[in-house]
N, CA, C, O and the ligand as a Tripos MOL2 file, in Angstrom:
@<TRIPOS>MOLECULE
protein
  317   315    80     0     0
PROTEIN
NO_CHARGES

@<TRIPOS>ATOM
      1 N         156.3900   97.4320  147.9660 N.3       1 MET1
      2 CA        156.1280   98.7750  147.4540 C.3       1 MET1
      3 C         154.6500   98.9120  147.0910 C.2       1 MET1
      4 O         154.0790   98.0260  146.4560 O.2       1 MET1
      5 N         154.0470  100.0000  147.4870 N.am      2 THR2
      6 CA        152.6430  100.2450  147.1560 C.3       2 THR2
      7 C         152.6010  101.0190  145.8310 C.2       2 THR2
      8 O         153.6240  101.5030  145.3470 O.2       2 THR2
      9 N         151.4080  101.1220  145.2640 N.am      3 CYS3
     10 CA        151.2640  101.8510  144.0000 C.3       3 CYS3
     11 C         151.6230  103.3320  144.1940 C.2       3 CYS3
     12 O         152.1710  103.9780  143.3010 O.2       3 CYS3
     13 N         151.3050  103.8370  145.3640 N.am      4 LYS4
     14 CA        151.6050  105.2340  145.6540 C.3       4 LYS4
     15 C         153.1210  105.4590  145.6360 C.2       4 LYS4
     16 O         153.6190  106.4420  145.0860 O.2       4 LYS4
     17 N         153.8250  104.5250  146.2500 N.am      5 GLU5
     18 CA        155.2890  104.6080  146.2590 C.3       5 GLU5
     19 C         155.8590  104.4540  144.8510 C.2       5 GLU5
     20 O         156.7970  105.1470  144.4600 O.2       5 GLU5
     21 N         155.2600  103.5170  144.0960 N.am      6 ALA6
     22 CA        155.6820  103.2940  142.7220 C.3       6 ALA6
     23 C         155.5450  104.5920  141.9230 C.2       6 ALA6
     24 O         156.4220  104.9740  141.1490 O.2       6 ALA6
     25 N         154.4090  105.2490  142.1460 N.am      7 PHE7
     26 CA        154.1510  106.5190  141.4640 C.3       7 PHE7
     27 C         155.2630  107.5370  141.7600 C.2       7 PHE7
     28 O         155.7360  108.2440  140.8710 O.2       7 PHE7
     29 N         155.6600  107.5860  143.0280 N.am      8 GLN8
     30 CA        156.7140  108.5370  143.3880 C.3       8 GLN8
     31 C         158.0370  108.1860  142.7050 C.2       8 GLN8
     32 O         158.7890  109.0620  142.2770 O.2       8 GLN8
     33 N         158.2930  106.8960  142.6180 N.am      9 GLU9
     34 CA        159.5390  106.4830  141.9560 C.3       9 GLU9
     35 C         159.4910  106.7630  140.4640 C.2       9 GLU9
     36 O         160.4950  107.1480  139.8650 O.2       9 GLU9
     37 N         158.3130  106.5690  139.8640 N.am     10 ILE10
     38 CA        158.1830  106.8670  138.4350 C.3      10 ILE10
     39 C         158.3790  108.3620  138.2180 C.2      10 ILE10
     40 O         158.9670  108.7670  137.2140 O.2      10 ILE10
     41 N         157.9040  109.1750  139.1290 N.am     11 SER11
     42 CA        158.1090  110.6060  139.0400 C.3      11 SER11
     43 C         159.5990  110.9310  139.0620 C.2      11 SER11
     44 O         160.0830  111.7510  138.2810 O.2      11 SER11
     45 N         160.3110  110.2770  139.9660 N.am     12 LYS12
     46 CA        161.7550  110.5110  140.0540 C.3      12 LYS12
     47 C         162.4420  110.0430  138.7730 C.2      12 LYS12
     48 O         163.3740  110.6760  138.2770 O.2      12 LYS12
     49 N         161.9570  108.9220  138.2580 N.am     13 TYR13
     50 CA        162.4840  108.4000  137.0160 C.3      13 TYR13
     51 C         162.3640  109.4420  135.8920 C.2      13 TYR13
     52 O         163.2600  109.6300  135.0690 O.2      13 TYR13
     53 N         161.2150  110.0960  135.9120 N.am     14 LEU14
     54 CA        160.9570  111.1600  134.9380 C.3      14 LEU14
     55 C         162.0070  112.2420  135.0150 C.2      14 LEU14
     56 O         162.4500  112.7770  133.9990 O.2      14 LEU14
     57 N         162.4000  112.5550  136.2390 N.am     15 ASP15
     58 CA        163.3700  113.6090  136.4540 C.3      15 ASP15
     59 C         164.8060  113.1000  136.3270 C.2      15 ASP15
     60 O         165.7630  113.8620  136.4670 O.2      15 ASP15
     61 N         164.9350  111.8300  136.0650 N.am     16 GLY16
     62 CA        166.2770  111.2520  135.9520 C.3      16 GLY16
     63 C         166.9860  111.1410  137.3080 C.2      16 GLY16
     64 O         168.2150  111.1140  137.3800 O.2      16 GLY16
     65 N         166.1830  111.0760  138.3810 N.am     17 GLU17
     66 CA        166.7620  111.0680  139.7350 C.3      17 GLU17
     67 C         166.6260  109.7140  140.4390 C.2      17 GLU17
     68 O         166.9340  109.5870  141.6240 O.2      17 GLU17
     69 N         166.1680  108.7220  139.7070 N.am     18 LEU18
     70 CA        165.9230  107.4560  140.3530 C.3      18 LEU18
     71 C         167.2270  106.6600  140.5150 C.2      18 LEU18
     72 O         167.9300  106.3840  139.5430 O.2      18 LEU18
     73 N         167.5230  106.3050  141.7480 N.am     19 ALA19
     74 CA        168.7360  105.5310  142.0540 C.3      19 ALA19
     75 C         168.6140  104.1040  141.5640 C.2      19 ALA19
     76 O         167.5090  103.5700  141.4740 O.2      19 ALA19
     77 N         169.7310  103.4840  141.2490 N.am     20 GLU20
     78 CA        169.7330  102.1180  140.7090 C.3      20 GLU20
     79 C         168.9760  101.1270  141.6060 C.2      20 GLU20
     80 O         168.2180  100.2990  141.1020 O.2      20 GLU20
     81 N         169.1750  101.2050  142.9310 N.am     21 ASP21
     82 CA        168.5100  100.2810  143.8390 C.3      21 ASP21
     83 C         166.9920  100.3550  143.6790 C.2      21 ASP21
     84 O         166.2860   99.3470  143.6770 O.2      21 ASP21
     85 N         166.5280  101.5880  143.5470 N.am     22 PHE22
     86 CA        165.0700  101.7830  143.4730 C.3      22 PHE22
     87 C         164.5290  101.2840  142.1410 C.2      22 PHE22
     88 O         163.3750  100.8650  142.0540 O.2      22 PHE22
     89 N         165.3530  101.3290  141.1120 N.am     23 LYS23
     90 CA        164.9250  100.8240  139.8190 C.3      23 LYS23
     91 C         164.5470   99.3470  139.9350 C.2      23 LYS23
     92 O         163.5650   98.8950  139.3450 O.2      23 LYS23
     93 N         165.3400   98.6080  140.7030 N.am     24 HIS24
     94 CA        165.0620   97.1690  140.8680 C.3      24 HIS24
     95 C         163.7540   96.9840  141.6540 C.2      24 HIS24
     96 O         162.9210   96.1500  141.3000 O.2      24 HIS24
     97 N         163.5880   97.7670  142.7160 N.am     25 ILE25
     98 CA        162.3680   97.6560  143.5260 C.3      25 ILE25
     99 C         161.1540   98.0340  142.6620 C.2      25 ILE25
    100 O         160.1090   97.3850  142.7210 O.2      25 ILE25
    101 N         161.3100   99.0590  141.8880 N.am     26 LEU26
    102 CA        160.2390   99.5050  141.0170 C.3      26 LEU26
    103 C         159.9110   98.4270  139.9790 C.2      26 LEU26
    104 O         158.7440   98.1220  139.7340 O.2      26 LEU26
    105 N         160.9610   97.8530  139.3710 N.am     27 GLU27
    106 CA        160.7410   96.7950  138.3860 C.3      27 GLU27
    107 C         159.9830   95.6170  138.9880 C.2      27 GLU27
    108 O         159.1190   95.0220  138.3440 O.2      27 GLU27
    109 N         160.3210   95.2920  140.2300 N.am     28 GLU28
    110 CA        159.6410   94.1850  140.8980 C.3      28 GLU28
    111 C         158.1500   94.4780  141.0230 C.2      28 GLU28
    112 O         157.3080   93.6170  140.7710 O.2      28 GLU28
    113 N         157.8420   95.7150  141.4200 N.am     29 HIS29
    114 CA        156.4400   96.1040  141.5480 C.3      29 HIS29
    115 C         155.7500   96.0350  140.1880 C.2      29 HIS29
    116 O         154.6170   95.5660  140.0750 O.2      29 HIS29
    117 N         156.4480   96.5060  139.1630 N.am     30 LEU30
    118 CA        155.8620   96.5710  137.8120 C.3      30 LEU30
    119 C         155.5240   95.1740  137.2840 C.2      30 LEU30
    120 O         154.5950   95.0060  136.4940 O.2      30 LEU30
    121 N         156.3010   94.1630  137.7360 N.am     31 CYS31
    122 CA        156.0510   92.8020  137.3100 C.3      31 CYS31
    123 C         154.7180   92.2970  137.8920 C.2      31 CYS31
    124 O         154.0580   91.4400  137.3030 O.2      31 CYS31
    125 N         154.3440   92.8330  139.0340 N.am     32 LYS32
    126 CA        153.1490   92.3390  139.7180 C.3      32 LYS32
    127 C         151.9250   93.2260  139.4940 C.2      32 LYS32
    128 O         150.7930   92.7960  139.7150 O.2      32 LYS32
    129 N         152.1580   94.4740  139.0520 N.am     33 CYS33
    130 CA        151.0730   95.4470  139.0210 C.3      33 CYS33
    131 C         150.8820   95.9680  137.5900 C.2      33 CYS33
    132 O         151.6800   96.7660  137.0980 O.2      33 CYS33
    133 N         149.8320   95.5130  136.9440 N.am     34 ALA34
    134 CA        149.5820   95.8930  135.5430 C.3      34 ALA34
    135 C         149.3260   97.3990  135.4120 C.2      34 ALA34
    136 O         149.7250   98.0340  134.4350 O.2      34 ALA34
    137 N         148.6540   97.9450  136.4200 N.am     35 HIS35
    138 CA        148.3130   99.3710  136.3520 C.3      35 HIS35
    139 C         149.5740  100.2430  136.2990 C.2      35 HIS35
    140 O         149.7050  101.1180  135.4430 O.2      35 HIS35
    141 N         150.4790   99.9920  137.2130 N.am     36 CYS36
    142 CA        151.7070  100.7680  137.2690 C.3      36 CYS36
    143 C         152.5910  100.4910  136.0540 C.2      36 CYS36
    144 O         153.3330  101.3630  135.6030 O.2      36 CYS36
    145 N         152.5050   99.2950  135.5420 N.am     37 LYS37
    146 CA        153.3050   98.9170  134.3490 C.3      37 LYS37
    147 C         152.8700   99.7850  133.1630 C.2      37 LYS37
    148 O         153.7020  100.3100  132.4220 O.2      37 LYS37
    149 N         151.5720   99.9220  133.0030 N.am     38 VAL38
    150 CA        151.0520  100.7480  131.9010 C.3      38 VAL38
    151 C         151.5240  102.1820  132.0440 C.2      38 VAL38
    152 O         151.9610  102.8040  131.0760 O.2      38 VAL38
    153 N         151.4340  102.6990  133.2560 N.am     39 VAL39
    154 CA        151.8580  104.0730  133.5110 C.3      39 VAL39
    155 C         153.3510  104.2200  133.2170 C.2      39 VAL39
    156 O         153.7840  105.1850  132.5880 O.2      39 VAL39
    157 N         154.1190  103.2500  133.6820 N.am     40 PHE40
    158 CA        155.5490  103.3150  133.4850 C.3      40 PHE40
    159 C         155.9100  103.2140  132.0080 C.2      40 PHE40
    160 O         156.7570  103.9660  131.5270 O.2      40 PHE40
    161 N         155.2830  102.3010  131.2900 N.am     41 ASP41
    162 CA        155.5560  102.1080  129.8650 C.3      41 ASP41
    163 C         155.2540  103.3850  129.0910 C.2      41 ASP41
    164 O         156.0260  103.7990  128.2260 O.2      41 ASP41
    165 N         154.1240  104.0010  129.4150 N.am     42 THR42
    166 CA        153.7490  105.2470  128.7390 C.3      42 THR42
    167 C         154.7940  106.3090  129.0060 C.2      42 THR42
    168 O         155.2410  107.0010  128.0910 O.2      42 THR42
    169 N         155.1840  106.4340  130.2730 N.am     43 THR43
    170 CA        156.1890  107.4180  130.6550 C.3      43 THR43
    171 C         157.4980  107.1660  129.9180 C.2      43 THR43
    172 O         158.1250  108.0810  129.3840 O.2      43 THR43
    173 N         157.8840  105.9070  129.9080 N.am     44 HIS44
    174 CA        159.1490  105.5240  129.2710 C.3      44 HIS44
    175 C         159.1610  105.8750  127.7940 C.2      44 HIS44
    176 O         160.1490  106.3810  127.2600 O.2      44 HIS44
    177 N         158.0270  105.5920  127.1420 N.am     45 LYS45
    178 CA        157.9170  105.8980  125.6990 C.3      45 LYS45
    179 C         158.0530  107.3950  125.4630 C.2      45 LYS45
    180 O         158.7390  107.8150  124.5310 O.2      45 LYS45
    181 N         157.4300  108.1750  126.2690 N.am     46 VAL46
    182 CA        157.4750  109.6200  126.0930 C.3      46 VAL46
    183 C         158.9090  110.1150  126.2880 C.2      46 VAL46
    184 O         159.3990  110.9550  125.5320 O.2      46 VAL46
    185 N         159.5570  109.5910  127.2950 N.am     47 ILE47
    186 CA        160.9400  109.9750  127.5700 C.3      47 ILE47
    187 C         161.8290  109.6120  126.3830 C.2      47 ILE47
    188 O         162.6610  110.4170  125.9640 O.2      47 ILE47
    189 N         161.6620  108.4140  125.8430 N.am     48 GLU48
    190 CA        162.4860  107.9870  124.7070 C.3      48 GLU48
    191 C         162.2200  108.8330  123.4770 C.2      48 GLU48
    192 O         163.1190  109.1530  122.6990 O.2      48 GLU48
    193 N         160.9510  109.1820  123.3350 N.am     49 LEU49
    194 CA        160.5540  110.0170  122.2030 C.3      49 LEU49
    195 C         161.2930  111.3660  122.2670 C.2      49 LEU49
    196 O         161.7650  111.8810  121.2530 O.2      49 LEU49
    197 N         161.3780  111.9100  123.4620 N.am     50 TYR50
    198 CA        162.0230  113.2120  123.6100 C.3      50 TYR50
    199 C         163.5370  113.1330  123.6690 C.2      50 TYR50
    200 O         164.2440  114.0230  123.1950 O.2      50 TYR50
    201 N         164.0120  112.0640  124.2510 N.am     51 CYS51
    202 CA        165.4600  111.9580  124.4360 C.3      51 CYS51
    203 C         166.1450  111.2530  123.2730 C.2      51 CYS51
    204 O         167.3440  111.4260  123.0540 O.2      51 CYS51
    205 N         165.3770  110.4530  122.5250 N.am     52 ASP52
    206 CA        165.9420  109.7240  121.4040 C.3      52 ASP52
    207 C         167.1170  108.8820  121.8560 C.2      52 ASP52
    208 O         168.1010  108.7300  121.1320 O.2      52 ASP52
    209 N         167.0080  108.3340  123.0580 N.am     53 GLY53
    210 CA        168.0560  107.4590  123.5750 C.3      53 GLY53
    211 C         169.2770  108.2070  124.0730 C.2      53 GLY53
    212 O         170.1870  107.5840  124.6210 O.2      53 GLY53
    213 N         169.3300  109.4790  123.9080 N.am     54 LYS54
    214 CA        170.4890  110.2470  124.3960 C.3      54 LYS54
    215 C         170.1170  110.9740  125.6870 C.2      54 LYS54
    216 O         168.9540  111.0270  126.0880 O.2      54 LYS54
    217 N         171.1310  111.5210  126.3090 N.am     55 LEU55
    218 CA        170.8910  112.1660  127.6110 C.3      55 LEU55
    219 C         170.5380  113.6450  127.4540 C.2      55 LEU55
    220 O         171.2480  114.5460  127.9000 O.2      55 LEU55
    221 N         169.3920  113.8370  126.7880 N.am     56 PHE56
    222 CA        168.9280  115.2150  126.6810 C.3      56 PHE56
    223 C         168.0160  115.5500  127.8640 C.2      56 PHE56
    224 O         167.1870  114.7280  128.2540 O.2      56 PHE56
    225 N         168.1560  116.7060  128.4170 N.am     57 PRO57
    226 CA        167.1810  117.0590  129.4700 C.3      57 PRO57
    227 C         165.8390  117.2780  128.8110 C.2      57 PRO57
    228 O         165.7320  117.8780  127.7410 O.2      57 PRO57
    229 N         164.8120  116.7720  129.4830 N.am     58 MET58
    230 CA        163.4620  116.9140  128.9350 C.3      58 MET58
    231 C         163.0190  118.3850  129.1030 C.2      58 MET58
    232 O         163.2760  119.0020  130.1370 O.2      58 MET58
    233 N         162.3640  118.9230  128.0900 N.am     59 PRO59
    234 CA        161.8730  120.2880  128.2770 C.3      59 PRO59
    235 C         160.9410  120.3660  129.4940 C.2      59 PRO59
    236 O         160.1390  119.4610  129.7260 O.2      59 PRO59
    237 N         161.0540  121.4420  130.2590 N.am     60 ASP60
    238 CA        160.2710  121.5870  131.4930 C.3      60 ASP60
    239 C         158.7970  121.4100  131.2780 C.2      60 ASP60
    240 O         158.1150  120.7650  132.0740 O.2      60 ASP60
    241 N         158.3010  121.9830  130.1980 N.am     61 LEU61
    242 CA        156.8700  121.9120  129.9400 C.3      61 LEU61
    243 C         156.4120  120.4800  129.7480 C.2      61 LEU61
    244 O         155.3660  120.0760  130.2560 O.2      61 LEU61
    245 N         157.1920  119.7270  129.0200 N.am     62 VAL62
    246 CA        156.8610  118.3130  128.7950 C.3      62 VAL62
    247 C         156.8630  117.5620  130.0940 C.2      62 VAL62
    248 O         155.9620  116.7670  130.3630 O.2      62 VAL62
    249 N         157.8810  117.8100  130.9150 N.am     63 ARG63
    250 CA        157.9770  117.0970  132.1960 C.3      63 ARG63
    251 C         156.8220  117.4420  133.1000 C.2      63 ARG63
    252 O         156.2410  116.5660  133.7410 O.2      63 ARG63
    253 N         156.4870  118.7170  133.1560 N.am     64 THR64
    254 CA        155.3570  119.1470  133.9900 C.3      64 THR64
    255 C         154.0800  118.4830  133.5450 C.2      64 THR64
    256 O         153.2850  118.0320  134.3690 O.2      64 THR64
    257 N         153.8790  118.4220  132.2270 N.am     65 ARG65
    258 CA        152.6490  117.8020  131.7080 C.3      65 ARG65
    259 C         152.5990  116.3150  132.0170 C.2      65 ARG65
    260 O         151.5420  115.7670  132.3280 O.2      65 ARG65
    261 N         153.7510  115.6730  131.9270 N.am     66 LEU66
    262 CA        153.8200  114.2410  132.2500 C.3      66 LEU66
    263 C         153.4850  114.0090  133.6960 C.2      66 LEU66
    264 O         152.7260  113.1000  134.0330 O.2      66 LEU66
    265 N         154.0600  114.8460  134.5670 N.am     67 HIS67
    266 CA        153.7830  114.7110  135.9990 C.3      67 HIS67
    267 C         152.2900  114.8650  136.2710 C.2      67 HIS67
    268 O         151.7110  114.1150  137.0570 O.2      67 HIS67
    269 N         151.6750  115.8450  135.6130 N.am     68 GLU68
    270 CA        150.2390  116.0820  135.7940 C.3      68 GLU68
    271 C         149.4490  114.8850  135.3140 C.2      68 GLU68
    272 O         148.5050  114.4500  135.9730 O.2      68 GLU68
    273 N         149.8320  114.3510  134.1660 N.am     69 ALA69
    274 CA        149.1140  113.1950  133.6000 C.3      69 ALA69
    275 C         149.2180  112.0150  134.5380 C.2      69 ALA69
    276 O         148.2450  111.2940  134.7570 O.2      69 ALA69
    277 N         150.4130  111.8200  135.0980 N.am     70 LEU70
    278 CA        150.6220  110.7150  136.0460 C.3      70 LEU70
    279 C         149.7370  110.8690  137.2530 C.2      70 LEU70
    280 O         149.0520  109.9290  137.6580 O.2      70 LEU70
    281 N         149.7500  112.0780  137.8400 N.am     71 ARG71
    282 CA        148.9600  112.3190  139.0290 C.3      71 ARG71
    283 C         147.4730  112.0480  138.7700 C.2      71 ARG71
    284 O         146.7820  111.4480  139.5940 O.2      71 ARG71
    285 N         147.0010  112.5060  137.6050 N.am     72 ARG72
    286 CA        145.6130  112.2900  137.2520 C.3      72 ARG72
    287 C         145.3010  110.8010  137.1500 C.2      72 ARG72
    288 O         144.2690  110.3420  137.6410 O.2      72 ARG72
    289 N         146.1790  110.0610  136.5230 N.am     73 LYS73
    290 CA        145.9740  108.6330  136.3400 C.3      73 LYS73
    291 C         145.8600  107.9380  137.6740 C.2      73 LYS73
    292 O         145.0020  107.0760  137.8680 O.2      73 LYS73
    293 N         146.7290  108.3170  138.5970 N.am     74 TYR74
    294 CA        146.7050  107.6490  139.9040 C.3      74 TYR74
    295 C         145.4990  108.0910  140.7340 C.2      74 TYR74
    296 O         144.9790  107.3210  141.5410 O.2      74 TYR74
    297 N         145.0640  109.3240  140.5330 N.am     75 ARG75
    298 CA        143.9000  109.7820  141.2860 C.3      75 ARG75
    299 C         142.6540  109.0380  140.8240 C.2      75 ARG75
    300 O         141.7920  108.6890  141.6310 O.2      75 ARG75
    301 N         142.5660  108.7960  139.4960 N.am     76 GLU76
    302 CA        141.4250  108.0710  138.9530 C.3      76 GLU76
    303 C         141.2670  106.7300  139.6560 C.2      76 GLU76
    304 O         140.1560  106.2520  139.8870 O.2      76 GLU76
    305 N         142.4090  106.1380  139.9910 N.am     77 LYS77
    306 CA        142.3870  104.8340  140.6290 C.3      77 LYS77
    307 C         142.1680  104.9570  142.1370 C.2      77 LYS77
    308 O         142.0530  103.9590  142.8480 O.2      77 LYS77
    309 N         142.1130  106.2050  142.6080 N.am     78 ALA78
    310 CA        141.8820  106.5060  144.0370 C.3      78 ALA78
    311 C         142.8720  105.7900  144.9310 C.2      78 ALA78
    312 O         142.4880  105.0800  145.8610 O.2      78 ALA78
    313 N         144.1260  105.9790  144.6470 N.am     79 LEU79
    314 CA        145.1590  105.3450  145.4510 C.3      79 LEU79
    315 C         145.6560  106.3060  146.5270 C.2      79 LEU79
    316 O         146.5360  105.9520  147.3120 O.2      79 LEU79
    317 ZN        151.0490   99.3890  141.3350 Zn       80 ZN80
@<TRIPOS>BOND
     1     1     2 1
     2     2     3 1
     3     3     4 2
     4     3     5 am
     5     5     6 1
     6     6     7 1
     7     7     8 2
     8     7     9 am
     9     9    10 1
    10    10    11 1
    11    11    12 2
    12    11    13 am
    13    13    14 1
    14    14    15 1
    15    15    16 2
    16    15    17 am
    17    17    18 1
    18    18    19 1
    19    19    20 2
    20    19    21 am
    21    21    22 1
    22    22    23 1
    23    23    24 2
    24    23    25 am
    25    25    26 1
    26    26    27 1
    27    27    28 2
    28    27    29 am
    29    29    30 1
    30    30    31 1
    31    31    32 2
    32    31    33 am
    33    33    34 1
    34    34    35 1
    35    35    36 2
    36    35    37 am
    37    37    38 1
    38    38    39 1
    39    39    40 2
    40    39    41 am
    41    41    42 1
    42    42    43 1
    43    43    44 2
    44    43    45 am
    45    45    46 1
    46    46    47 1
    47    47    48 2
    48    47    49 am
    49    49    50 1
    50    50    51 1
    51    51    52 2
    52    51    53 am
    53    53    54 1
    54    54    55 1
    55    55    56 2
    56    55    57 am
    57    57    58 1
    58    58    59 1
    59    59    60 2
    60    59    61 am
    61    61    62 1
    62    62    63 1
    63    63    64 2
    64    63    65 am
    65    65    66 1
    66    66    67 1
    67    67    68 2
    68    67    69 am
    69    69    70 1
    70    70    71 1
    71    71    72 2
    72    71    73 am
    73    73    74 1
    74    74    75 1
    75    75    76 2
    76    75    77 am
    77    77    78 1
    78    78    79 1
    79    79    80 2
    80    79    81 am
    81    81    82 1
    82    82    83 1
    83    83    84 2
    84    83    85 am
    85    85    86 1
    86    86    87 1
    87    87    88 2
    88    87    89 am
    89    89    90 1
    90    90    91 1
    91    91    92 2
    92    91    93 am
    93    93    94 1
    94    94    95 1
    95    95    96 2
    96    95    97 am
    97    97    98 1
    98    98    99 1
    99    99   100 2
   100    99   101 am
   101   101   102 1
   102   102   103 1
   103   103   104 2
   104   103   105 am
   105   105   106 1
   106   106   107 1
   107   107   108 2
   108   107   109 am
   109   109   110 1
   110   110   111 1
   111   111   112 2
   112   111   113 am
   113   113   114 1
   114   114   115 1
   115   115   116 2
   116   115   117 am
   117   117   118 1
   118   118   119 1
   119   119   120 2
   120   119   121 am
   121   121   122 1
   122   122   123 1
   123   123   124 2
   124   123   125 am
   125   125   126 1
   126   126   127 1
   127   127   128 2
   128   127   129 am
   129   129   130 1
   130   130   131 1
   131   131   132 2
   132   131   133 am
   133   133   134 1
   134   134   135 1
   135   135   136 2
   136   135   137 am
   137   137   138 1
   138   138   139 1
   139   139   140 2
   140   139   141 am
   141   141   142 1
   142   142   143 1
   143   143   144 2
   144   143   145 am
   145   145   146 1
   146   146   147 1
   147   147   148 2
   148   147   149 am
   149   149   150 1
   150   150   151 1
   151   151   152 2
   152   151   153 am
   153   153   154 1
   154   154   155 1
   155   155   156 2
   156   155   157 am
   157   157   158 1
   158   158   159 1
   159   159   160 2
   160   159   161 am
   161   161   162 1
   162   162   163 1
   163   163   164 2
   164   163   165 am
   165   165   166 1
   166   166   167 1
   167   167   168 2
   168   167   169 am
   169   169   170 1
   170   170   171 1
   171   171   172 2
   172   171   173 am
   173   173   174 1
   174   174   175 1
   175   175   176 2
   176   175   177 am
   177   177   178 1
   178   178   179 1
   179   179   180 2
   180   179   181 am
   181   181   182 1
   182   182   183 1
   183   183   184 2
   184   183   185 am
   185   185   186 1
   186   186   187 1
   187   187   188 2
   188   187   189 am
   189   189   190 1
   190   190   191 1
   191   191   192 2
   192   191   193 am
   193   193   194 1
   194   194   195 1
   195   195   196 2
   196   195   197 am
   197   197   198 1
   198   198   199 1
   199   199   200 2
   200   199   201 am
   201   201   202 1
   202   202   203 1
   203   203   204 2
   204   203   205 am
   205   205   206 1
   206   206   207 1
   207   207   208 2
   208   207   209 am
   209   209   210 1
   210   210   211 1
   211   211   212 2
   212   211   213 am
   213   213   214 1
   214   214   215 1
   215   215   216 2
   216   215   217 am
   217   217   218 1
   218   218   219 1
   219   219   220 2
   220   219   221 am
   221   221   222 1
   222   222   223 1
   223   223   224 2
   224   223   225 am
   225   225   226 1
   226   226   227 1
   227   227   228 2
   228   227   229 am
   229   229   230 1
   230   230   231 1
   231   231   232 2
   232   231   233 am
   233   233   234 1
   234   234   235 1
   235   235   236 2
   236   235   237 am
   237   237   238 1
   238   238   239 1
   239   239   240 2
   240   239   241 am
   241   241   242 1
   242   242   243 1
   243   243   244 2
   244   243   245 am
   245   245   246 1
   246   246   247 1
   247   247   248 2
   248   247   249 am
   249   249   250 1
   250   250   251 1
   251   251   252 2
   252   251   253 am
   253   253   254 1
   254   254   255 1
   255   255   256 2
   256   255   257 am
   257   257   258 1
   258   258   259 1
   259   259   260 2
   260   259   261 am
   261   261   262 1
   262   262   263 1
   263   263   264 2
   264   263   265 am
   265   265   266 1
   266   266   267 1
   267   267   268 2
   268   267   269 am
   269   269   270 1
   270   270   271 1
   271   271   272 2
   272   271   273 am
   273   273   274 1
   274   274   275 1
   275   275   276 2
   276   275   277 am
   277   277   278 1
   278   278   279 1
   279   279   280 2
   280   279   281 am
   281   281   282 1
   282   282   283 1
   283   283   284 2
   284   283   285 am
   285   285   286 1
   286   286   287 1
   287   287   288 2
   288   287   289 am
   289   289   290 1
   290   290   291 1
   291   291   292 2
   292   291   293 am
   293   293   294 1
   294   294   295 1
   295   295   296 2
   296   295   297 am
   297   297   298 1
   298   298   299 1
   299   299   300 2
   300   299   301 am
   301   301   302 1
   302   302   303 1
   303   303   304 2
   304   303   305 am
   305   305   306 1
   306   306   307 1
   307   307   308 2
   308   307   309 am
   309   309   310 1
   310   310   311 1
   311   311   312 2
   312   311   313 am
   313   313   314 1
   314   314   315 1
   315   315   316 2
@<TRIPOS>SUBSTRUCTURE
     1 MET1         2 RESIDUE 1 A MET
     2 THR2         6 RESIDUE 1 A THR
     3 CYS3        10 RESIDUE 1 A CYS
     4 LYS4        14 RESIDUE 1 A LYS
     5 GLU5        18 RESIDUE 1 A GLU
     6 ALA6        22 RESIDUE 1 A ALA
     7 PHE7        26 RESIDUE 1 A PHE
     8 GLN8        30 RESIDUE 1 A GLN
     9 GLU9        34 RESIDUE 1 A GLU
    10 ILE10       38 RESIDUE 1 A ILE
    11 SER11       42 RESIDUE 1 A SER
    12 LYS12       46 RESIDUE 1 A LYS
    13 TYR13       50 RESIDUE 1 A TYR
    14 LEU14       54 RESIDUE 1 A LEU
    15 ASP15       58 RESIDUE 1 A ASP
    16 GLY16       62 RESIDUE 1 A GLY
    17 GLU17       66 RESIDUE 1 A GLU
    18 LEU18       70 RESIDUE 1 A LEU
    19 ALA19       74 RESIDUE 1 A ALA
    20 GLU20       78 RESIDUE 1 A GLU
    21 ASP21       82 RESIDUE 1 A ASP
    22 PHE22       86 RESIDUE 1 A PHE
    23 LYS23       90 RESIDUE 1 A LYS
    24 HIS24       94 RESIDUE 1 A HIS
    25 ILE25       98 RESIDUE 1 A ILE
    26 LEU26      102 RESIDUE 1 A LEU
    27 GLU27      106 RESIDUE 1 A GLU
    28 GLU28      110 RESIDUE 1 A GLU
    29 HIS29      114 RESIDUE 1 A HIS
    30 LEU30      118 RESIDUE 1 A LEU
    31 CYS31      122 RESIDUE 1 A CYS
    32 LYS32      126 RESIDUE 1 A LYS
    33 CYS33      130 RESIDUE 1 A CYS
    34 ALA34      134 RESIDUE 1 A ALA
    35 HIS35      138 RESIDUE 1 A HIS
    36 CYS36      142 RESIDUE 1 A CYS
    37 LYS37      146 RESIDUE 1 A LYS
    38 VAL38      150 RESIDUE 1 A VAL
    39 VAL39      154 RESIDUE 1 A VAL
    40 PHE40      158 RESIDUE 1 A PHE
    41 ASP41      162 RESIDUE 1 A ASP
    42 THR42      166 RESIDUE 1 A THR
    43 THR43      170 RESIDUE 1 A THR
    44 HIS44      174 RESIDUE 1 A HIS
    45 LYS45      178 RESIDUE 1 A LYS
    46 VAL46      182 RESIDUE 1 A VAL
    47 ILE47      186 RESIDUE 1 A ILE
    48 GLU48      190 RESIDUE 1 A GLU
    49 LEU49      194 RESIDUE 1 A LEU
    50 TYR50      198 RESIDUE 1 A TYR
    51 CYS51      202 RESIDUE 1 A CYS
    52 ASP52      206 RESIDUE 1 A ASP
    53 GLY53      210 RESIDUE 1 A GLY
    54 LYS54      214 RESIDUE 1 A LYS
    55 LEU55      218 RESIDUE 1 A LEU
    56 PHE56      222 RESIDUE 1 A PHE
    57 PRO57      226 RESIDUE 1 A PRO
    58 MET58      230 RESIDUE 1 A MET
    59 PRO59      234 RESIDUE 1 A PRO
    60 ASP60      238 RESIDUE 1 A ASP
    61 LEU61      242 RESIDUE 1 A LEU
    62 VAL62      246 RESIDUE 1 A VAL
    63 ARG63      250 RESIDUE 1 A ARG
    64 THR64      254 RESIDUE 1 A THR
    65 ARG65      258 RESIDUE 1 A ARG
    66 LEU66      262 RESIDUE 1 A LEU
    67 HIS67      266 RESIDUE 1 A HIS
    68 GLU68      270 RESIDUE 1 A GLU
    69 ALA69      274 RESIDUE 1 A ALA
    70 LEU70      278 RESIDUE 1 A LEU
    71 ARG71      282 RESIDUE 1 A ARG
    72 ARG72      286 RESIDUE 1 A ARG
    73 LYS73      290 RESIDUE 1 A LYS
    74 TYR74      294 RESIDUE 1 A TYR
    75 ARG75      298 RESIDUE 1 A ARG
    76 GLU76      302 RESIDUE 1 A GLU
    77 LYS77      306 RESIDUE 1 A LYS
    78 ALA78      310 RESIDUE 1 A ALA
    79 LEU79      314 RESIDUE 1 A LEU
    80 ZN80       317 GROUP 0 **** ****
């Protein structure tokens, strides 16, 4: 998995659309790639903050902002 692919999977994760198989592939990449790990951890924290561990849909505005922040982060790295 490339960082670009990882980014796409993290985006899906944000939307709660990431399939179990891909979670494992993503986790594997995160073990090897510090950059994606930081992005994922940040995303994860924000999701937990909003969901409080329950299955609340994230407010659209929050999700949109997260997606934008992710895209910016990956662009900075010129991937
Ligand atoms: Zn990566």
